[in-house]
C-alpha positions as CSV (number, residue, x, y, z in Angstrom):
1,M,-20.4,10.6,7.5
2,I,-18.8,7.4,8.8
3,I,-17.5,6.5,5.4
4,S,-15.5,9.7,4.9
5,A,-13.8,9.2,8.4
6,I,-12.1,6.0,7.1
7,D,-8.8,6.3,5.7
8,T,-7.6,2.9,4.6
9,P,-9.0,0.9,1.8
10,K,-8.5,-2.4,4.3
11,D,-10.9,-0.7,6.8
12,L,-13.3,0.5,4.2
13,L,-13.7,-3.1,2.6
14,A,-14.4,-4.5,6.3
15,L,-17.0,-1.9,6.5
16,A,-18.5,-2.6,3.0
17,I,-18.8,-6.5,3.6
18,T,-20.9,-5.8,7.1
19,A,-24.1,-4.4,5.3
20,R,-25.5,-4.1,1.7
21,Y,-26.2,-0.5,2.3
22,F,-22.5,0.3,3.0
23,R,-21.3,-1.9,0.4
24,D,-23.2,-0.1,-2.2
25,M,-21.7,3.3,-1.2
26,I,-18.1,2.3,-0.7
27,I,-17.5,0.1,-3.7
28,P,-16.5,1.5,-6.2
29,Y,-16.1,5.3,-5.5
30,Q,-14.7,5.3,-2.1
31,I,-12.3,2.6,-1.6
32,Q,-10.6,2.7,-5.2
33,F,-10.0,6.3,-4.4
34,R,-8.3,6.3,-1.1
35,I,-4.5,5.9,-2.8
36,I,-3.5,7.0,-6.1
37,I,-0.2,6.6,-7.5
38,S,0.2,8.0,-10.9
39,D,2.1,10.1,-13.5
40,L,0.8,13.5,-13.8
41,K,0.9,13.2,-17.4
42,N,-2.2,10.5,-17.0
43,I,-4.5,13.2,-18.4
44,H,-7.5,10.7,-18.5
45,L,-7.3,10.5,-14.6
46,W,-7.3,14.4,-14.3
47,R,-9.9,14.7,-16.9
48,F,-12.1,12.1,-15.1
49,L,-11.6,14.0,-11.7
50,S,-12.4,17.3,-13.2
51,K,-15.8,16.0,-14.4
52,R,-16.2,14.4,-10.9
53,R,-14.7,16.8,-8.3
54,H,-16.6,15.0,-5.5
55,L,-14.0,12.1,-5.8
56,C,-11.2,14.0,-5.2
57,S,-12.2,14.4,-1.4
58,R,-11.9,10.7,-1.1
59,I,-8.2,10.7,-2.0
60,R,-6.1,10.4,1.1
61,I,-2.8,9.3,-0.3
62,L,-1.5,10.8,-3.6
63,K,1.8,9.9,-5.3
64,L,3.0,11.4,-8.4
65,I,6.0,10.2,-10.4
66,D,6.5,12.6,-13.4
67,T,9.7,11.1,-15.6
68,T,10.4,9.5,-18.6
69,D,13.5,8.0,-17.0
70,E,13.7,4.2,-17.1
71,D,15.5,4.0,-13.9
72,V,12.5,5.1,-12.0
73,N,9.8,2.4,-11.3
74,L,6.2,3.3,-11.4
75,D,3.7,1.0,-10.5
76,P,0.4,3.1,-10.9
77,V,-2.4,2.6,-8.6
78,I,-5.5,4.0,-10.1
79,P,-9.2,3.3,-9.6
80,K,-10.2,0.3,-11.7
81,C,-13.3,2.3,-13.1
82,L,-10.6,4.3,-15.1
83,S,-9.6,1.2,-17.1
84,Q,-12.6,1.8,-19.3
85,L,-11.2,5.3,-20.5
86,D,-8.8,3.7,-23.0
87,N,-11.0,5.3,-25.9
88,W,-9.8,8.7,-24.8
89,V,-6.6,8.1,-26.1
90,A,-7.6,8.7,-29.8
91,E,-8.5,12.5,-29.2
92,D,-4.7,13.1,-28.0
93,E,-2.9,11.4,-30.9
94,N,-2.3,14.7,-32.6
95,R,-1.3,16.6,-29.4
96,T,2.5,16.7,-28.3
97,A,3.6,15.7,-25.0
98,T,4.1,19.1,-23.8
99,E,0.6,20.2,-24.6
100,I,-0.9,17.3,-22.8
101,L,1.5,18.1,-19.8
102,H,0.3,21.6,-19.7
103,E,-3.1,20.7,-19.8
104,S,-2.7,18.2,-17.0
105,F,-0.9,20.9,-14.9
106,K,-3.9,23.3,-15.6
107,I,-6.7,20.5,-14.6
108,F,-4.4,19.5,-11.6
109,Y,-4.1,22.9,-10.3
110,D,-7.9,23.6,-10.6
111,L,-8.5,20.4,-8.6
112,V,-6.2,21.4,-5.7
113,P,-8.9,22.8,-3.6
114,H,-11.1,19.7,-4.1
115,F,-8.4,17.3,-2.6
116,H,-9.6,18.6,1.0
117,S,-9.2,15.0,2.7
118,L,-5.6,14.6,1.5
119,A,-3.5,13.4,4.2
120,S,-0.2,12.7,2.2
121,I,1.0,13.9,-1.1
122,A,4.5,12.8,-2.7
123,W,5.6,14.2,-6.2
124,I,8.9,13.4,-7.9
125,T,9.3,15.7,-11.0
126,P,12.0,16.6,-13.4
127,D,13.4,20.0,-12.5
128,S,12.4,21.6,-15.7
129,Y,8.7,22.2,-14.9
130,D,9.0,26.0,-14.8
131,D,6.4,28.8,-15.9
132,E,7.2,31.7,-18.2
133,D,8.6,33.5,-15.1
134,G,11.1,30.7,-14.3
135,E,9.0,29.6,-11.1
136,A,8.6,25.8,-10.4
137,I,5.1,24.9,-11.3
138,P,4.8,22.2,-8.9
139,R,5.9,24.6,-6.0
140,Q,2.9,27.0,-7.2
141,I,0.4,23.8,-7.1
142,L,1.8,22.7,-3.7
143,L,1.8,26.1,-2.0
144,R,-2.0,26.2,-3.2
145,G,-2.5,22.9,-1.8
146,L,-1.2,24.1,1.7
147,E,-3.8,26.5,1.8
148,S,-6.5,23.8,1.0
149,W,-5.3,20.6,2.6
150,P,-6.3,20.9,6.3
151,Y,-5.4,17.3,7.1
152,L,-2.1,17.0,5.3
153,V,0.6,15.5,7.4
154,E,3.0,14.7,4.8
155,L,4.4,16.5,1.7
156,T,7.3,15.4,-0.2
157,W,8.7,17.1,-3.3
158,C,11.6,15.8,-5.1
159,A,12.9,17.3,-8.4
160,I,14.9,14.9,-10.6
161,T,18.2,16.4,-12.1
162,S,21.0,15.1,-14.1
163,T,23.0,14.4,-10.9
164,F,20.1,13.1,-8.6
165,K,17.9,10.2,-9.8
166,P,16.0,8.4,-7.1
167,Q,16.6,4.6,-7.5
168,N,13.7,2.1,-7.3
169,V,11.0,4.3,-6.3
170,C,7.9,2.5,-5.2
171,Y,5.4,2.4,-2.6
172,P,6.2,3.0,0.2
173,W,8.8,5.8,-0.9
174,S,12.2,6.0,0.4
175,V,14.0,8.8,-1.5
176,K,16.7,11.0,-0.3
177,G,17.5,14.6,-1.3
178,C,13.8,15.6,-1.4
179,V,11.9,18.5,0.2
180,A,9.7,16.8,2.7
181,Y,7.2,18.2,5.5
182,S,5.6,16.2,8.1
183,S,3.5,17.5,11.0
């Protein structure tokens, strides 16, 4: 399909305004899902995608910043259609941040194969995301992704430690001291 071959929101918009048929297909569920910048703890995003797994294939650039550090700047870019999901917050009020994070990891891990059009992923995490065996959970997820993301050309995974804190992280990212892969 023509639409799935277009990577940038700008090019999608140009196609959308040429014909009503394309507009109805592109807006909102194509153009809004090309680039996502979020915290992995955004449980609402992952729940939404887990119920609409086909939308994962529309994401080309995924940037995750998982931190509570005030020094790290996160300007989220999430689909506007998710702004209506504020009512989901009430069901999480009695849950701890750790419980929500574990649910986010599980959902994200299950979604990994559905991001099959992903071209770039960057993930900044605290260094404390380990499972019971001491293995880094992001590493497990990214290894699964490498098997599932045939169009991936860039992967960056950066662990924040007490001695390394990226400064002014924003789009486009420019961070030193990260594990990076680029084809």
